[in-house]
C-alpha positions as CSV (number, residue, x, y, z in Angstrom):
1,M,2.9,-7.0,-26.8
2,A,4.0,-7.8,-23.2
3,D,3.1,-11.2,-21.8
4,L,1.1,-10.5,-18.6
5,S,0.6,-14.2,-17.8
6,I,1.9,-15.4,-14.5
7,N,2.8,-18.6,-12.6
8,F,2.4,-17.8,-8.9
9,A,3.4,-20.7,-6.7
10,G,2.2,-23.1,-9.4
11,I,-1.1,-21.2,-9.9
12,R,-1.4,-20.0,-13.5
13,A,-3.3,-16.9,-14.7
14,P,-3.5,-14.9,-17.9
15,N,-2.7,-11.7,-16.0
16,P,-1.6,-10.7,-12.5
17,F,-4.9,-8.9,-11.6
18,W,-6.9,-11.0,-9.1
19,L,-10.0,-9.9,-7.1
20,A,-9.2,-10.1,-3.4
21,S,-11.3,-12.1,-1.0
22,A,-14.1,-9.7,-0.2
23,P,-17.6,-8.7,-1.3
24,P,-16.7,-8.6,-5.0
25,T,-16.0,-12.4,-4.8
26,N,-19.0,-13.4,-2.8
27,S,-20.7,-15.6,-5.3
28,G,-20.1,-17.6,-8.5
29,A,-22.3,-15.3,-10.5
30,Q,-20.1,-12.3,-9.5
31,I,-16.9,-14.0,-10.3
32,H,-18.2,-15.3,-13.6
33,R,-19.0,-11.7,-14.6
34,A,-15.6,-10.5,-13.4
35,F,-13.8,-13.1,-15.5
36,E,-15.8,-12.0,-18.5
37,Y,-14.3,-8.5,-18.1
38,G,-10.9,-10.0,-18.0
39,W,-9.8,-10.5,-14.4
40,G,-7.0,-13.1,-14.3
41,G,-8.1,-14.6,-11.0
42,A,-10.2,-14.3,-7.9
43,V,-9.8,-15.2,-4.3
44,W,-13.2,-16.4,-3.1
45,K,-14.7,-14.6,-0.2
46,T,-13.5,-16.4,2.9
47,I,-15.5,-19.5,3.8
48,G,-15.6,-20.9,7.3
49,P,-17.9,-21.3,10.3
50,P,-21.4,-19.8,10.5
51,V,-21.7,-16.0,10.9
52,L,-24.3,-13.3,11.1
53,N,-23.5,-10.0,9.4
54,I,-24.9,-6.6,10.4
55,S,-25.7,-3.3,8.8
56,N,-24.4,-0.7,8.3
57,R,-21.2,-2.4,7.2
58,Y,-19.1,0.3,5.5
59,G,-17.8,3.7,6.3
60,G,-16.0,5.8,3.7
61,L,-13.3,8.5,3.8
62,T,-14.1,11.6,1.7
63,L,-11.5,14.3,1.3
64,G,-11.7,17.4,-0.8
65,G,-14.8,16.1,-2.5
66,Q,-13.1,12.8,-3.5
67,R,-15.1,9.9,-2.2
68,L,-13.9,6.5,-1.0
69,L,-10.2,7.4,-0.6
70,A,-10.5,4.7,2.0
71,I,-13.2,2.3,3.2
72,N,-13.8,0.9,6.6
73,N,-15.7,-2.3,6.9
74,V,-17.2,-4.4,9.7
75,E,-18.3,-7.2,7.4
76,L,-17.5,-10.8,8.4
77,I,-16.6,-13.8,6.2
78,S,-19.1,-15.3,3.8
79,D,-22.6,-15.7,5.4
80,R,-23.7,-18.1,2.6
81,P,-23.8,-21.8,3.5
82,I,-20.5,-23.4,2.9
83,E,-22.1,-26.1,0.7
84,V,-23.4,-23.4,-1.7
85,N,-20.0,-21.7,-1.9
86,L,-18.2,-25.0,-2.6
87,R,-20.6,-25.9,-5.4
88,E,-20.2,-22.5,-7.0
89,I,-16.4,-22.7,-6.7
90,A,-16.4,-26.0,-8.6
91,E,-18.8,-24.5,-11.3
92,V,-16.7,-21.4,-11.8
93,K,-13.4,-23.4,-12.1
94,R,-15.0,-25.8,-14.7
95,M,-16.2,-22.8,-16.7
96,W,-12.9,-20.9,-16.5
97,P,-10.1,-23.4,-16.5
98,D,-7.5,-20.7,-17.5
99,R,-8.3,-18.4,-14.6
100,A,-6.9,-18.6,-11.1
101,V,-9.5,-19.6,-8.5
102,I,-8.2,-19.5,-5.0
103,V,-10.4,-20.2,-2.0
104,S,-9.9,-18.1,1.2
105,A,-10.6,-20.0,4.4
106,M,-10.8,-19.4,8.1
107,V,-11.7,-21.8,10.8
108,D,-11.1,-22.4,14.5
109,A,-7.5,-23.1,15.5
110,D,-8.0,-26.9,15.4
111,P,-6.2,-29.4,13.1
112,Q,-9.4,-31.3,12.4
113,A,-11.3,-28.2,11.5
114,W,-8.6,-27.2,9.0
115,K,-8.4,-30.7,7.6
116,D,-12.1,-30.9,7.0
117,I,-12.3,-27.6,5.1
118,V,-9.2,-28.3,3.1
119,M,-10.5,-31.6,1.9
120,M,-13.8,-29.9,0.8
121,I,-11.8,-27.2,-1.0
122,E,-9.7,-29.7,-2.8
123,D,-12.8,-31.5,-4.1
124,T,-13.9,-28.3,-5.9
125,G,-10.8,-28.3,-8.2
126,A,-9.7,-24.9,-7.0
127,D,-6.1,-23.9,-7.8
128,G,-5.1,-22.9,-4.3
129,I,-5.9,-22.0,-0.7
130,E,-5.4,-18.6,0.9
131,L,-5.4,-18.7,4.7
132,N,-7.0,-15.6,6.1
133,Y,-5.0,-14.5,9.0
134,G,-5.9,-10.8,8.6
135,C,-9.4,-9.8,9.4
136,P,-9.2,-7.5,12.4
137,Q,-12.9,-7.3,13.2
138,G,-15.6,-9.8,14.3
139,M,-13.7,-13.0,13.5
140,S,-10.7,-12.0,15.6
141,E,-12.8,-11.9,18.7
142,R,-13.6,-15.5,18.0
143,G,-9.9,-16.5,17.9
144,M,-9.6,-16.4,14.1
145,G,-8.3,-13.9,11.5
146,A,-5.9,-11.4,13.0
147,A,-5.9,-13.3,16.3
148,V,-3.9,-15.9,14.4
149,G,-1.9,-13.6,12.3
150,Q,-0.7,-11.5,15.2
151,V,0.8,-14.5,17.1
152,P,3.7,-16.1,15.1
153,E,3.4,-19.4,17.0
154,M,-0.3,-19.7,16.0
155,C,0.5,-18.6,12.5
156,E,3.0,-21.3,12.1
157,L,0.9,-24.0,13.8
158,N,-2.3,-23.3,11.7
159,T,-0.3,-23.1,8.5
160,H,1.4,-26.5,9.3
161,W,-2.0,-28.1,9.9
162,V,-3.0,-27.0,6.4
163,T,0.2,-27.7,4.4
164,S,0.5,-31.2,6.0
165,V,-2.8,-32.3,4.6
166,T,-3.0,-30.7,1.1
167,K,-1.2,-30.7,-2.1
168,L,-2.6,-27.4,-3.2
169,P,-0.5,-24.3,-3.1
170,V,-1.1,-22.5,0.3
171,I,-0.9,-18.7,0.4
172,V,-0.8,-17.1,3.8
173,K,-2.5,-13.7,4.0
174,L,-0.8,-11.5,6.6
175,T,-2.3,-8.9,8.8
176,P,-0.7,-5.4,8.9
177,N,-1.8,-5.0,12.5
178,V,1.6,-6.1,13.9
179,T,4.8,-4.4,14.9
180,H,7.0,-6.3,12.5
181,I,5.5,-7.9,9.4
182,V,8.5,-10.2,9.0
183,D,7.7,-12.1,12.2
184,P,4.4,-13.7,11.0
185,A,5.9,-14.1,7.6
186,H,8.8,-16.2,9.1
187,A,6.2,-18.2,11.0
188,A,4.1,-18.8,7.9
189,L,7.2,-20.0,6.1
190,A,8.1,-22.3,9.0
191,G,4.6,-23.7,8.7
192,G,5.2,-24.6,5.1
193,A,3.5,-21.8,3.2
194,H,4.1,-21.7,-0.5
195,A,3.4,-18.0,-0.9
196,L,2.5,-14.9,1.0
197,S,0.0,-12.2,0.4
198,L,-0.4,-8.7,2.0
199,I,-1.8,-6.5,3.3
200,N,-5.1,-7.3,4.8
201,T,-7.1,-4.4,6.3
202,I,-5.8,-2.1,9.0
203,N,-7.7,-1.9,12.3
204,S,-9.5,1.5,12.5
205,V,-12.4,3.6,13.5
206,M,-13.5,5.7,10.5
207,K,-15.1,8.8,12.0
208,V,-17.6,10.4,14.3
209,D,-20.6,12.4,12.9
210,L,-20.3,15.8,14.5
211,D,-24.1,16.5,14.1
212,T,-25.4,13.2,15.5
213,L,-22.3,12.3,17.6
214,L,-22.6,8.8,16.3
215,I,-19.6,6.7,15.3
216,S,-19.7,5.8,11.6
217,P,-20.7,3.3,10.5
218,S,-23.5,3.3,13.0
219,I,-25.1,0.0,13.8
220,G,-28.3,0.7,15.7
221,G,-26.6,3.6,17.6
222,R,-23.4,1.7,18.3
223,G,-20.1,1.6,16.5
224,T,-17.0,-0.7,16.4
225,H,-13.6,-1.0,15.0
226,G,-13.2,-2.3,11.5
227,G,-10.9,-3.0,8.6
228,Y,-9.4,0.0,6.7
229,A,-8.6,-0.4,3.0
230,G,-8.5,1.6,-0.2
231,P,-6.1,4.0,-1.9
232,A,-5.1,5.7,1.4
233,V,-3.4,2.5,2.6
234,K,-1.1,2.0,-0.4
235,P,2.0,3.5,1.1
236,I,1.7,1.3,4.1
237,A,1.2,-1.8,1.9
238,L,4.2,-0.9,-0.2
239,N,6.4,-0.4,2.9
240,M,5.4,-3.8,4.3
241,L,6.0,-5.4,0.9
242,T,9.5,-4.1,0.8
243,E,10.1,-5.2,4.3
244,L,9.3,-8.8,3.2
245,V,11.1,-8.8,-0.1
246,T,14.3,-7.4,1.4
247,D,14.3,-9.9,4.3
248,S,17.0,-12.5,4.0
249,Q,14.9,-15.3,5.3
250,V,12.0,-14.5,2.9
251,L,14.5,-14.1,0.1
252,A,16.1,-17.5,0.8
253,S,12.8,-19.2,0.8
254,G,12.0,-18.1,-2.7
255,V,8.3,-17.8,-2.1
256,P,6.4,-15.4,-4.3
257,I,4.4,-12.5,-2.8
258,C,1.0,-11.3,-3.8
259,G,0.6,-7.6,-3.2
260,M,-2.6,-5.7,-2.3
261,G,-3.7,-2.6,-0.5
262,G,-4.8,0.5,-2.4
263,I,-4.4,-0.7,-6.0
264,Q,-6.7,1.4,-8.0
265,T,-4.9,2.0,-11.4
266,W,-2.3,0.2,-13.5
267,R,0.2,2.7,-12.1
268,D,-0.5,1.4,-8.6
269,A,-0.1,-2.1,-9.9
270,A,3.2,-1.4,-11.5
271,E,4.6,0.1,-8.2
272,F,3.7,-3.1,-6.4
273,L,5.4,-5.2,-9.1
274,L,8.5,-3.0,-9.2
275,L,8.9,-3.5,-5.4
276,G,8.7,-7.3,-5.6
277,A,5.2,-8.5,-5.9
278,S,4.5,-11.1,-8.6
279,A,0.7,-11.1,-8.4
280,L,-1.8,-8.5,-7.3
281,Q,-5.2,-8.4,-5.6
282,V,-7.8,-5.6,-5.9
283,C,-10.8,-5.0,-3.8
284,T,-11.9,-1.4,-2.9
285,A,-11.3,-0.1,-6.5
286,A,-13.7,-2.8,-7.8
287,M,-16.2,-1.9,-5.2
288,H,-16.0,1.8,-6.1
289,Y,-15.9,1.5,-9.9
290,G,-17.0,-2.0,-10.8
291,Y,-15.3,-4.9,-12.4
292,R,-14.6,-3.2,-15.7
293,I,-11.7,-1.2,-14.3
294,V,-9.5,-4.3,-15.0
295,E,-9.7,-3.4,-18.7
296,D,-7.8,-0.2,-18.1
297,M,-5.4,-1.9,-15.7
298,I,-4.5,-4.6,-18.3
299,D,-4.1,-2.1,-21.1
300,G,-2.2,0.4,-19.0
301,L,0.2,-2.1,-17.6
302,S,0.8,-3.8,-21.0
303,N,1.5,-0.5,-22.7
304,W,3.8,0.7,-19.9
305,M,5.7,-2.6,-20.1
306,D,6.1,-2.3,-23.9
307,D,7.4,1.3,-23.5
308,H,10.0,0.0,-21.0
309,A,10.8,-3.2,-23.0
310,F,9.6,-5.4,-20.2
311,A,8.6,-8.7,-21.9
312,T,7.1,-10.5,-18.8
313,I,5.8,-9.8,-15.3
314,A,9.0,-11.5,-14.0
315,D,11.0,-8.8,-15.8
316,V,9.2,-6.1,-13.8
317,S,9.0,-7.8,-10.4
318,G,11.5,-6.3,-8.0
319,R,13.2,-4.1,-10.6
320,S,13.2,-1.1,-8.2
321,L,14.3,-3.0,-5.1
322,P,18.0,-2.2,-5.5
323,Q,17.2,1.4,-4.6
324,M,15.8,0.4,-1.2
325,S,18.1,1.3,1.6
326,S,18.3,2.0,5.3
327,F,18.7,5.6,6.6
328,G,22.3,4.8,7.7
329,Q,23.3,4.0,4.1
330,L,22.0,7.2,2.5
331,D,24.4,9.8,1.1
332,L,24.5,12.7,3.6
333,S,26.3,14.9,1.1
334,Y,23.5,14.8,-1.5
335,R,21.8,18.1,-1.9
336,A,18.6,19.2,-3.7
337,V,16.8,22.5,-3.8
338,A,13.4,23.7,-4.8
339,Q,12.9,25.6,-8.0
340,I,9.6,27.4,-8.9
341,N,8.6,27.7,-12.5
342,P,7.1,31.2,-12.7
343,D,5.2,30.4,-15.9
344,K,3.2,27.7,-14.0
345,C,2.8,29.5,-10.7
346,I,-0.8,30.6,-9.9
347,N,0.3,32.8,-7.0
348,C,-1.6,30.9,-4.4
349,N,1.3,31.3,-1.9
350,L,0.8,27.9,-0.4
351,C,4.5,27.2,-0.8
352,Y,5.4,30.4,1.1
353,V,3.0,29.7,4.0
354,A,4.1,26.1,4.4
355,C,7.8,26.9,4.2
356,N,7.5,30.0,6.4
357,D,5.3,28.5,9.1
358,T,6.4,24.9,9.3
359,A,9.7,24.3,7.4
360,H,12.9,26.4,6.9
361,Q,11.8,29.9,5.9
362,C,13.6,30.0,2.6
363,I,10.8,31.3,0.3
364,D,10.2,35.0,-0.1
365,L,7.4,36.9,-1.9
366,Y,8.1,39.7,-4.3
367,S,5.9,42.2,-6.1
368,P,5.8,42.0,-9.9
369,D,8.4,44.8,-10.1
370,G,10.8,43.0,-7.8
371,I,10.1,44.5,-4.3
372,K,9.9,42.1,-1.4
373,V,6.5,42.1,0.2
374,D,4.9,41.1,3.5
375,P,2.1,38.6,2.5
376,G,0.0,39.6,5.5
377,F,-0.8,43.1,4.3
378,D,-1.1,45.3,1.3
379,V,2.1,47.3,0.9
380,R,3.3,50.4,-0.9
381,A,5.7,49.5,-3.7
382,S,6.9,51.9,-6.4
383,G,4.2,54.4,-5.4
384,K,1.3,52.0,-5.9
385,Q,-0.7,49.4,-3.9
386,V,0.6,45.8,-4.3
387,A,-1.8,43.0,-3.2
388,A,-0.2,39.9,-1.6
389,S,-2.3,37.7,-4.0
390,R,-0.1,39.1,-6.8
391,A,3.1,38.4,-5.1
392,V,5.6,35.9,-6.7
393,P,7.3,33.3,-4.6
394,V,11.1,33.0,-4.9
395,V,13.3,30.4,-3.3
396,R,16.5,31.4,-1.6
397,E,18.4,28.4,-2.8
398,G,21.3,29.0,-0.5
399,D,19.1,28.5,2.5
400,C,16.9,25.7,1.0
401,V,17.5,22.4,2.8
402,G,15.6,20.3,0.2
403,C,12.8,19.2,2.4
404,A,10.4,19.2,-0.6
405,L,7.4,20.4,1.5
406,C,6.7,23.2,-1.0
407,A,6.7,20.8,-3.9
408,N,4.2,18.5,-2.1
409,V,1.7,21.3,-1.2
410,C,1.9,23.0,-4.6
411,P,-1.5,22.4,-6.4
412,V,0.1,22.7,-9.9
413,D,1.9,19.6,-11.3
414,G,5.4,20.5,-12.3
415,C,5.4,24.0,-10.9
416,I,7.9,23.2,-8.1
417,T,10.6,20.7,-8.7
418,M,13.4,19.4,-6.6
419,V,16.7,19.8,-8.5
420,S,20.0,18.2,-7.6
421,V,22.8,20.7,-7.0
422,P,26.5,20.2,-6.0
423,S,26.9,20.2,-2.2
424,G,30.7,20.6,-2.3
425,R,31.1,17.8,0.2
426,E,32.5,14.3,-0.1
427,S,30.0,11.5,-0.2
428,V,29.5,9.9,3.3
429,T,26.8,7.9,5.0
430,W,25.7,7.9,8.7
431,D,27.0,4.4,9.0
432,E,30.4,5.4,7.7
433,L,30.6,8.4,10.0
434,S,29.6,6.2,12.9
435,A,32.5,3.8,12.0
436,T,35.2,6.4,11.3
437,A,34.2,9.3,13.5
438,A,32.0,8.0,16.2
439,P,32.0,11.1,18.4
440,V,30.4,13.1,15.6
441,T,27.3,10.8,15.7
442,Q,27.1,10.6,19.5
443,Q,27.9,14.1,20.9
444,W,26.7,17.6,19.9
445,G,30.1,19.2,20.3
446,P,31.9,17.0,17.7
447,M,28.8,17.2,15.5
448,E,28.9,21.0,15.4
449,A,32.6,21.0,14.7
450,Y,32.1,18.5,11.8
451,R,29.4,20.7,10.3
452,E,31.6,23.7,10.4
453,K,34.5,21.8,8.9
454,V,32.5,20.5,5.9
455,G,30.4,23.7,5.5
456,I,27.0,22.6,6.7
457,E,25.1,25.7,8.0
458,I,21.9,25.1,10.1
459,H,19.5,28.1,10.1
């Protein structure tokens, strides 16, 4: 059996699955129940100055009948008295000494305010502190949350105020609401952070009700921006994660990174680990399905690791990173074409429509007896009527540019695959062309001449 235990910046846990700082970690009773189901750790819902929450607090994204593909929240930090939270943190840690108990905190940008709350957190016996520099709503208007995370100088200063007064591991939670995620990361490291976590929620307005014309969620007839999270944000989170783990300064620091943002299954978790995370946080999935989802996450990840002979989480972490590259380093000679499996095709013609209208017009439709048909009308073929719905899509591989749009719109798994084929050209990258044949990458005349020389036809 794979060993799922981790040591994250000195914080030990039996598995990498932690609940993120959010409603699922609002109280000791909740976290106690979560630990009973098997969660390896929990980041306590952010504690800090007094707040007043509102209702409605959540808006959800539904697409194709699937609910909560994303969630938008306008909830603030914990609205429970700080003394109550601190007492329950201590109780949970005493009852669960083998689990990671991290306390998320947020206070005014003041060294004394940070020192005061850090001392209180230390007294609970918690394993670490996570500095919440991410919340884009409510608290940011008060100069906290994203207001700190978006300004590298403030990020460094606030982090230094904490690391200079505590011996606990300090994790800085980064906001995705920035142009370059590495800038606040560098600032956090300069402030002495022992680890980083990302991503927090993305600033958003969920939707407008077309019947009532109200912004959702509606709070007494008014709406506001909120934090966007859930499965729909995973690609953004993975991109920002790779930006950090491939950055030379972050690499040199050696700090571990806790990944979050759209983790709903063990497969999602494995992707974050393969791209460099060494611990994971989950929120929306727990809010959607309950704490028990961690059982499937643990079993699935463990079985997958066994299948791939990964003994520890460290063996998985970053395993796929060598594949990450810039566009300028990609092989321009590589060629792939779409191939359609007629046995799996359901003749929906989505691939034809997508290719014909918005891609490269390299899919044709044929009648069952091999006559090319116009999908817009019934046509005469072999003396009988042929309905477009019975037409079979066929790829003209010579014209296919390998964009893969058809494979992505196809509703049948494995029906359309992208297959590598010889291009007949020598391997070359854009960077190499720029270095050896600069006019080709700078002027259209030389570019067209180059294409003709190597046999690239644009249609």
